[in-house]
N, C-alpha and C positions, 0 to 999 in steps of 0.2 A: 657782451650778452645783455640784452635788456631784461628788466624784471618780468615782462610778459612772456618773453621767450623762455626764461628760466622756469617759470611756473608751468609752461606748456611741456617742457622736457620732463619736469617732475611728474606731471600727470601721466605722461607716457610710461615712465618707469614704474609708476604705481599700477598701471592698468595691465601690462603685459606679463610680468613675472607670475601673477596669479594663475595665468593660463597654463603655466608649466608645472604647477603644483599637483601632486598626486591627488586623485579624486576617488570617490567611492560610489558605486552604483549598487542598488538593492535588488535582490531576487527574493521573492516570497516563496518559501518552501511549502507548497500547498495553496489552498484557496484563501487562507487567512480571513481578513475582514469581509471578503466576498462570499464566505461560506453560506450565509443566510440566503443568498440568491439561489443557491443550489438546493438547500435544505427543503424549501417549499415544494420541491419535486422529488424529495426523498433521495437526493443524489449528492455527489461530490465530484471533484476532479483531482485525480492523481497526476499532478502536473506542477511544473515550476513556472512562476510568472515574473518576468517574461520567460518564455521557453529558451530564448537565445539573447544574450547580452554581449555588447561589444565595448571594449575598454582600451585604453592605452597601456603600453608596457609600464609597469610600476604602479598602476592604479589597482584598486581593490574592489572586490565584490562582497557585499554584506548579505549573507544568507540568513534571512529572517524566518524563524519558525512560523508555520501557518497550518499545521496539521501534524498527524503522526507519521513523519517522514524523516529521512536522514539525507545527508549529502556525501556522496562517495566519489572522490576524484582519484581514480587509479593512476598509477604511473603510465606513461605512454605505452600503448599496446596491451595494457593490463585489463583484467575483467573486473566486474563488480564483485563485491563480497557477498557470499551466500548468506541469506537470512537465517537459515536453519541448518545445523550440523549435528552429527552424532556426538554424544558426550564422552564416549569411550567406555561406557558401561552398557549392559544389556538388560532388557526387560525380563523380570522373573516374578513368579508367584502371583500373577494378576488373574483373578477369576471373575466370571460374571456373577450376576445375582442368583443364578441357579447353581453356583458352585463349580461351574465348568471352566477349565483354563481357556483363556483367549489365545487365538492363533499367533498373536504377536509376541508371546513369551519367547525369548531368545533373539528378538530383533533389537537393533540399537535404540537406546534411549536418545531422545532428541531435545534440543534446546536452541535458543538463539546463539549465533556465533559469538564466542566470548569477546572478540575484539570490538564488537558493537556496543559494549557497555562503557567504553571510554572513548573520548574523541574530542572534537574541536568546538562544540557548541560553547559559547561564552569566551572564546579565545580569538586572538589575532595571529594569523599564521601566514606563511609564504609558500607559494607553490610554483614549481618550474617544470613539472612533468617528469622529473627523474625519480621521485618517490611518491607513493600514494599518500592521500590525506583523507580522513574520514571524520565527519562530525560526531559519529556515534548516534545511538538511538535517543530520542528526546524524552528521557525518563524523569528528568527533574521536575519538581513542582512548578517551577517557572523557568522555562528554557530561554537562554539568551542567544542572540545571533552569533554566528561564526563569521569572522571577517577574514578574507583571504586576499593577500597581495599576490598578483601574478607578475613574475619577474622575467618572463621570457615570452616572446611573440609566438603566436600559433593559435590553433583552434583546439579547444579542450572539451571533451564530452564528460559529463558527470552523471551520476545515477542516484536513484533512491533504492536502497537495498530491501526496504520493506515491501515495495511494489515493483517487481521486475517488469521492465518496459518503460517505467517512468524515468525520463532523462532530460537533460538540458545541455546547452553549450555556452562556453565563454570564448569569444574571439578576442585575442590580444593583438593589437596593432602597434606599429612604431608611433612615436609621439608626433611625427610629421603627417600622419594619416588622419583623415577626418573620420569621426565616429558619430553615431546618433546622439542627439541632445537628451537631457533628462525629460524634456517635454515630449520628444518623440518616443522615448521609452514608455512614458506614461500612457501615451496614445496606443501603443502596441498592447500593453497590458489590458487596457479598457476593451480593445477589439477582441483579444483572446477570451476575456471573461464573457463578453456578450455572445461570442460564437459558442462557447462551451455551455452556457446556460440554455441557449437555444437547443443544443443537443440533449441536455438533461431533460428538458420538457417532453421529449419524444420517447424516452426510454421506458417509462411505466407501461406503455402500450405495445411493447415488443411482442411479436408473435412467435410461438414455439411449436414444433411438431407435436402431433398427438402422442400422449404418453410421456412427454418430456417437460421437465421443469428447469428453467434457468435459475440458478442460485445467484441472483444479481444479474444485471444487464449492463453490458458495456457498449459505449460508443467511441468514436474517434477521440484522439487527444487525451486519453486517460479518463474520460468522463464515465462515471459509474452510477447506476441506480442500485440502492441498497434495499432490495426487496425480492421476494420470490415471484417468478413470472411463469405461470399464473399463480396468484396468491392462494387460490382454492382450486383443487382439481378433483373431479369425480370419476371414479373408475369402478370396475367390477371385480369381485373376488377372483383371484388368479391372474389379474393383470399385473404387468411389470412396468414400473415407472423409472425412467432414467433421470437422475439429478446431475446436472452438468454446469460447469463454469461457462459463462458466455464467451463466445469467440472474441479475442482481443482484450480480455479483461487483464488488468494489472493486479487484481485483488486475490486474497485467499479467503475461502468460505468453507463451511460445512453444511450438510443437511443431516440433522440429528434428531431422532425420535426417542422418546422416553418420558418418564414421569417428571413433572415439574416445569416451571417457567424460568429459564435461566436469567431473564432480565429482572423479574420481580421476586424470585424465590431462590436466593443464593445458597440456601442450605438444602435445596432439593437435589435429586440425583443429577439432573441436567445442570442445575446451578453450580454444583461442585465441579462438573466436567468443564464448564465454561471458565471457572476460576482456575482450572488445572492447566490452562495455556499460559503459564507464567514460568520464569526462571526460578531456580537453576535448572530443573528438569521438568519437561512437560509430562502431564498425566498421559500415559500411552493410550488410554481409553478415549482421550480427547482428540489426539492427532492421527491415530491409526484407524483404518476402517474396522468396524466391529466384526466383519466376517472376512475370510481369506480372499485375497484378490485373485484374479484369473480363474475364478470358479463360476459355476452357474449362479444365477442371481439368488441371493439369500431370500428367505421367506419371512415376512414380518407379520406377527400376530401379537395379541396382548400379552403373550407369555414368552416372546422371544428373549433369550438371554435372561429369563426369569422375571423381567419387568417391562417387556415391550420395547427393548432397546435395539435400535439400529443406527449406525453412524456411517456416513459416506467416507469419513476421514477428512482431514483438511485437504482441500483441492485448490489447484491453481492452473493457469494456462502456460506457465513458464517451462521451457525445456531445460532450464538450469537448476531445477529442483527435482527431488525424487517424488514429488506429489503428483497424484493422478488428476486428470481433468474432469472425470465423471465417475459415477458409480450407480448401480441399479439395484432395486429391491422389488420382490414380488409380494403383493398384498394377499395374504392367505385367509383373511377373516374380515367380515363386514364390521364397520364401525367408523368412527371419526378419529383421525390420527393427526395430531399437531406435531410440528417439527420446527427447529430453530437452527440458526447459524451460531455455533459456539463462540466464534470470534466476534461476531456482531449480534448479540442476543436479541436486539430489537427487530431483527429480520425473522419473521414468523410466517409459516405457511400451513395449510391444512389439506389433507387428502381424505376425501369421503369415499368409503368403499361400500357399495350397496348393490 
């Protein structure tokens, strides 16, 4: 063997084994650095980027935090983890500001599902579809990625438990099969972001039926506008307004009237209710509707529940939660009524009754 031939053989040996080494692809859990592109339209996207990734068996996916989301890989055939579950205790002794008991006394106390407080963020794990794997909620001050090695071929669907409907896929192929390159994956993410920002731009101008307010507006691919549509509504005394979640929404919102601005006045009545959507047990006044469900529309005046309080309760569009998708209230007195979403207090709307 000549020196040149030997060097050529060595070069080949150096070039090819690297192709067989395990590799890692990244999925951003939420919009991440692209969030600013959505924020100028008051929007965000409840989505994974890219929404689908293809790797070889033995490769890993790095799930990088990019918003308040988690990653839930259930075992094959399994379902996503519920975000909210009963604590095992019941509501008792909760009165309104007029001293009258709320209807939800005797109902279950609610909180986040306990298993979501621990998980895989910051860890390196292996998944084969036989057991579930969950990142847990991103509650740390600085959330680190979860890296998952996929040890079996197949197509796996994963979910965000915070936003029912938000999901992604990992396709795992044999080492002999071709998969998209990192450059191709980057092009896919760029195209998905561009598409979703275009959707976000249209959502603030969403039209709603007369007497209806969409609490947030949803578009395809998990794109959501964080505002009331319309932001200001004028009605007559005695009119009923329906506050509803937008069709296709992956979010949870409320429409809540009462004293105080929950975004700027944390010690106000509404400020405390906004702070009450926290573990270990949610404030039932925050998550339950203020008035009994399946009854004629409640009437809102400045004296409702002693302080002008009416709450739709937390709402969503998921069939997998006990939450309603809408609630209605009749306005019984002239005036200007401000309301907020307790989960996203920057979402503010006004109803003028005259």
